[in-house]
C-alpha angles and dihedrals in degrees: 000000000000126000128211142038134286096259098100097046103030101093096049102032099040093047095045101044112106095205120111092220131043113206106202128185111229100155096119142020094269088077089064126207131338092243093101087067087080088076095058112108116246094244092066136085119223116213110203114214096206102144110076120228090197094086138019092236107122117228120234107262090219089058093049090049090050091051092048090054089046089056091048090066085071103032130022116275092225090060095049126092136184130233142145111283094247142345120297090250099044093159135035087261092050127218122290098243123128119230086254093054090048090052089049092052092050092047089052092051092049095046094045092048089049089055093048102042103024100032095239113166102198 
């Protein structure tokens, strides 16, 4: 429902938000670059919503890992996390994903996170 990246709001919003975790949608180009992450205070965790819930297409794990490492140039890797970009019913109509596609997305996120933060190779 909103267009554009985090550039114009990052410094103010990221710094003033009282939450411990920032869940940010980064599943497509409209989110912009990861550079605004440099404005996140060091006491927070940033959850990167890299896996889209808008389609059942599975992202390439290597691409997700590359994007996580790109984000880590602006915010520490050990304070980053990975998730789907939004819930599986992100509007009143919901998203057209089968339960099997939703499970596959969640499995992809877990396995990719395990590779990045625990060094798993499978």
